[in-house]
C-alpha positions in Angstrom: 36.3 -2.5 20.6 36.4 -3.7 24.2 39.9 -2.4 24.6 38.9 1.0 23.2 36.0 1.2 25.6 38.3 0.5 28.5 41.0 2.8 27.4 38.9 5.9 26.6 37.5 6.5 30.0 40.8 5.9 31.6 42.6 8.3 29.3 40.0 11.0 29.7 40.0 10.7 33.5 43.8 11.0 33.6 43.9 14.1 31.5 41.2 15.7 33.6 43.0 14.9 36.8 46.3 16.4 35.4 44.5 19.5 34.3 42.8 19.9 37.6 46.1 19.4 39.4 47.8 21.9 37.1 45.1 24.5 37.7 45.4 24.0 41.5 49.1 24.3 41.4 48.8 27.5 39.4 46.3 29.0 41.8 48.6 28.1 44.8 51.6 29.6 43.1 49.7 32.8 42.3 48.4 33.1 45.9 51.9 32.2 47.5 54.8 32.8 45.1 57.3 32.1 47.9 56.1 28.5 48.0 57.8 27.7 44.7 60.4 30.5 44.4 61.8 31.2 47.9 62.5 34.9 48.4 65.8 35.5 50.2 65.6 37.4 53.5 66.3 41.1 53.2 69.7 42.0 54.6 69.6 43.7 57.9 70.7 47.4 58.3 73.9 46.3 60.0 74.7 44.0 57.0 74.0 46.8 54.6 76.3 49.1 56.5 79.1 46.5 56.6 78.7 46.0 52.8 78.9 49.7 52.1 81.8 50.2 54.5 83.7 47.3 52.9 83.2 48.8 49.4 84.5 52.2 50.5 87.4 50.6 52.4 88.5 48.7 49.3 87.9 51.7 47.1 90.3 53.8 49.2 93.0 51.2 49.0 92.3 50.7 45.3 93.0 54.4 44.7 96.2 54.2 46.8 97.3 51.2 44.9 96.7 52.9 41.5 98.6 55.9 42.8 101.6 53.8 43.8 101.5 51.9 40.5 101.4 55.2 38.5 104.3 56.6 40.5 106.4 53.5 40.0 105.6 53.2 36.3 106.3 56.8 35.7 109.6 56.5 37.5 110.7 53.5 35.5 109.7 55.1 32.2 111.3 58.4 33.1 114.6 56.7 33.8 114.4 54.3 30.9 114.6 51.3 33.3 112.2 49.4 31.1 114.3 49.5 28.0 116.7 46.8 26.9 119.9 48.4 28.0 118.5 48.9 31.5 117.1 45.5 32.2 120.1 44.4 34.3 119.7 47.1 37.1 115.9 46.9 37.0 115.9 44.5 40.0 117.7 47.1 42.2 115.6 50.1 41.1 113.5 51.4 44.1 110.7 52.3 41.7 110.1 48.6 41.1 109.0 48.3 44.7 106.2 50.9 44.1 105.1 49.0 41.0 104.9 45.6 42.9 103.2 47.1 45.9 100.8 49.1 43.7 100.0 46.1 41.6 99.3 43.8 44.6 97.1 46.5 46.4 95.2 47.2 43.2 94.4 43.6 42.5 93.3 42.7 46.0 91.3 45.9 46.5 89.6 45.5 43.2 88.6 42.0 44.1 87.2 43.3 47.4 85.3 46.1 45.7 83.7 43.8 43.1 83.0 41.1 45.7 81.2 43.6 48.0 79.3 45.2 45.1 78.1 41.9 43.4 78.0 39.7 46.6 80.4 37.3 44.9 81.6 34.5 47.1 84.5 33.7 44.7 85.9 37.3 44.8 85.3 37.6 48.6 87.1 34.4 49.3 90.0 35.5 47.1 90.1 38.8 49.0 90.1 37.2 52.4 92.8 34.7 51.4 95.0 37.4 50.0 94.7 39.7 53.0 95.3 36.9 55.5 98.4 35.8 53.4 99.9 39.3 53.4 99.1 39.8 57.0 100.8 36.6 57.9 103.8 37.5 55.9 104.1 40.8 57.6 103.9 39.2 61.1 106.4 36.6 60.0 108.8 39.3 58.7 108.4 41.3 61.9 109.3 38.2 64.0 112.3 37.5 61.8 113.5 41.1 62.2 113.1 40.9 65.9 115.0 37.6 66.1 117.8 38.8 63.8 118.0 42.4 65.2 121.7 41.9 66.0 122.4 41.3 62.3 120.4 44.3 61.3 123.4 46.5 61.5 125.3 44.4 59.0 122.3 44.3 56.6 122.0 48.0 56.9 125.6 48.5 56.1 125.3 46.3 53.0 122.3 48.3 51.8 124.1 51.6 52.3 127.2 50.3 50.5 125.0 49.4 47.5 123.6 52.9 47.6 127.1 54.4 47.8 128.3 52.4 44.8 125.3 53.3 42.6 125.0 56.9 43.8 125.6 58.4 40.4 123.6 55.8 38.5 120.3 55.8 40.3 118.6 59.1 40.9 116.3 57.6 43.6 119.2 56.2 45.6 121.0 59.5 45.2 118.0 61.3 46.7 117.8 58.9 49.6 121.5 59.1 50.4 121.5 62.9 50.3 118.5 63.0 52.6 120.1 60.6 55.1 123.4 62.5 55.1 121.8 65.9 55.4 119.3 65.0 58.2 121.7 62.8 60.2 124.7 65.0 59.6 127.0 62.1 58.5 129.0 61.1 55.4 129.8 57.6 54.1 129.4 54.4 55.9 132.0 54.6 58.7 133.6 57.8 57.6 133.7 60.2 54.7 136.6 58.4 53.2 134.2 55.5 52.3 133.4 57.5 49.2 136.7 56.5 47.7 135.1 53.2 46.7 132.7 55.1 44.4 134.2 55.1 40.8 133.2 58.7 40.3 134.6 60.1 43.5 137.8 58.0 43.6 141.0 60.0 43.3 141.9 58.0 40.2 138.7 58.9 38.4 139.1 61.1 35.3 136.1 63.5 36.1 136.0 66.7 38.0 134.5 64.9 41.0 137.7 63.0 41.6 138.8 63.1 45.3 135.4 64.6 46.3 132.3 63.6 48.2 128.7 64.5 47.7 127.6 68.0 48.6 125.2 66.5 51.1 128.2 65.8 53.3 129.1 69.5 53.7 128.6 71.3 56.9 127.1 74.2 55.0 125.9 73.0 51.6 124.5 76.5 50.8 126.1 79.4 49.2 125.0 82.8 50.5 122.4 81.0 52.5 120.0 80.4 49.6 121.8 78.8 46.7 122.9 75.1 46.8 126.7 74.8 46.4 127.2 71.5 44.6 131.0 72.0 44.7 131.4 72.6 48.4 133.1 69.2 48.9 135.4 69.1 45.8 138.9 67.8 46.6 138.0 66.9 50.3 139.6 63.5 50.0 143.0 65.1 49.3 142.9 66.9 52.6 143.7 65.6 56.1 141.0 64.9 58.7 141.6 68.1 60.5 141.2 70.2 57.4 138.3 68.2 56.1 136.5 68.5 59.4 135.9 72.2 58.7 134.2 71.4 55.4 132.3 68.0 55.7 131.0 65.7 58.4 133.6 63.1 59.2 131.4 60.5 60.9 129.7 57.7 59.0 125.9 57.1 58.6 125.7 53.5 59.8 126.0 54.3 63.5 123.7 57.3 63.1 121.1 55.5 61.2 121.2 52.5 63.6 120.6 54.9 66.6 117.8 56.6 64.8 116.0 53.3 63.9 116.5 52.2 67.5 114.8 55.4 68.7 111.9 55.0 66.3 111.4 51.3 67.0 108.2 52.1 69.0 106.7 54.2 66.2 107.6 51.6 63.6 106.0 48.8 65.6 102.9 50.8 66.2 102.6 51.6 62.5 103.0 47.9 61.6 100.3 47.0 64.2 97.9 49.5 62.8 98.5 48.2 59.3 97.8 44.6 60.5 94.6 45.7 62.3 93.4 47.6 59.2 93.9 44.5 57.1 92.2 42.4 59.8 89.2 44.7 59.7 88.9 44.3 56.0 89.0 40.5 56.3 86.3 40.5 59.0 84.0 42.6 56.9 84.5 40.2 54.0 83.8 37.3 56.2 80.6 38.9 57.5 79.4 39.4 53.9 80.2 35.8 53.1 78.1 34.7 56.0 75.2 36.9 55.0 75.1 35.6 51.4 72.4 33.0 51.1 72.6 30.1 48.6 69.7 31.5 46.6 71.4 34.9 46.2 74.9 33.6 45.7 76.8 34.9 42.6 80.1 33.5 41.7 
C-alpha cells in the first residue's frame, strides 16, 4: 500500500507534465511552423532566370542531338549498314559519327534539362562533369593538331585515299569526294591518274567505267548547261595528259585542300573557341544552380 501511495502521485504528475509540454510544443509549432520545419529561402530572381535559361539551353541542344541521331540512324538504315553483311564497314561509315555525336549530345542535354527542372544535384553533377570532360578533350585535340600540324598533310592524304578506294561503296564518301573535286577544281590525290587505284575505274576493270574518273573531275560536268553528264570522263585514263587536260582537271586535291584548310584556320579556330565558350556557359549555369540548392530542398 505504501508503494502504491508513493507511485500514484508520481505517475500522475509525470503524465500531467508530459501533456502540458506536448500542448505547449503544439501551440509553439502552430504559432511558428518554421521553428520545427525550416522553410527554404525563396530563390532570387537571378537564380530563377539562370534556371530557366539553363533549361532552354539544354533543350536546344537536346533537339539538335535528337536531329543528329535521327539523321545518322536513318542513314545507316537506308544503306543497310546495320545488317549482318554490312557490319564490317560500319566503323568507316560517316553516318556512325552522326549517331555517336547525337547520342552523346542527347544524353548530356537530357541530364541538364532534368537537373534544371527537378533541381537534382546528381543530374547536375553528371552534366557538369560530362561537359568539362568533352571541353577538355576538345582543347586537348586542338593542341595535338597544332603540335602535329606538319603531319596533317599525310593524315589528310590517307583520309582521301580511303575515300578514293571506297568511292563506289559508300554514298556519303562519294558525295564528299564529288563536292571537294567540284569546288576545288581538282581530281584524285596528286593527279587524276590516282583513280587507277580504284577497282571500278582501273583499266583492267570489267565494267563500263574502266579507264575513267568520276564526273566531278570534268571541266564542264554539264550537258547543254543544265543536265549532268555522268559520262563526261569516260576513257580519260587512256588519253595523254595533254588530251585529258581539255576534259578533266589534272591537279590533285591534297594540295588544294591543304591550302584551303590553311586559309580557313582562323575561322576554324574561332568556331572551336565559340563551342568551348558555349559549353563553359552551360557548366557555369549548372554550377550556379548547384550552389543555390539548399540541403532541405535537395532532390537526388
